[in-house]
N, C-alpha and C positions, 0 to 999 in steps of 0.2 A: 068440504074442508077448506079452510082459509089459508093453509100453508104454515100456520104457527107451529104445528107439530113437527114438521120437517125442519123449521128454523131452530127449534129447541134441540132437536136431535143433532143437527150439524154443529150447533154451538157446544153441545155436550162433548161431541167427538173432538172438536177443536180444543176444548178445554182439557180433555184427557191427553191429547197429543202434546199440548203445552206442558202439562205436568210431567209426562214421560221425558220430554226434552230437558226439563229442569233437573229431573233426577239423573239423567244421563250426563248432563253437564257437570252436576255436582260430583258424581262419581269420577268423572274424568279429571276434574280439578284436584279432588282428594288424592287420587292415585298418582297424579303428576307430582304433587308436592311430597307425598309419601316417598316416592322414588327419588326425588331430589334430596330429601333428608337422608335416605339410606345411602346414596352415593357420597354425600358429604361425610357421613360417619365412616364409610369405608376408606375414603381418602385420608381422613384424620388418622385412622388406625394404621394405614400403610406408612404415613409420615412418621408416626411414633415409632413403628418398628424399624424404619430406616434410621432414624436418629439413634435408637438404641444400638443397632448394629454398627453404625459409624462410631459411636462412643467407645465400643469395645474393640473396634478394629484399630490397626496401626495407621490411622489417617490423620493428617494434620487438621487443625481447626479451620484453616483457610480452605483446604480441600473439602472438608465437611460442608462448609457454607456454600462453596461452589456447587457441590453435588445437590444440595437442597434447592439452591436457586435454579439449577438446571431442571430438577423435578418440577418445581413450580411453573417454569416456563412451558414444559411439555404438557402439564395438566391444563394450563390456560389454552394452549393450542388445541388440545383434545376437546375441551369444553366448547370452544368456538366451533369446531367441526360438528359437534353434536347438535348445535343450534342451527346449523346451516340447512336451509331448505333446498331440496333438489329442484332445479328448474330446467327449462329448455336449453339454456346456455351451457349447462353442464354436460351436454351430449354433442357428439360430432355426427352430422348428417352424412350417412354413407349412400343411401339410395332412398328416394321417395317411393313408397309403396302404395300410398293412398292418401286421401285427405278427408278427415272427418269433419263433422259439423259441431261447432262449439255451442253448447246449450247452457244457459245460465238461468 
């Protein structure tokens, strides 16, 4: 044997792994954007419902606008928190119980 059979097998395995990674990445991206669109639609529906309730309530137009602006501000804060990645700085060290090895 000259090793070409082993090379083609490992290339085939690498190719299959690459295909699996591509499929997984595509599914992740599709699910991510599907979820984003779903959240956007839910927020629109909540806003429409709020606007209808405010229109039928005994609330001045100025107060209605203030409430909607407040909602928008809270949504912005919430969306910012959703994008936040947790890191070491988000925790307070109480006691060191061990030290692991970082592998990359």
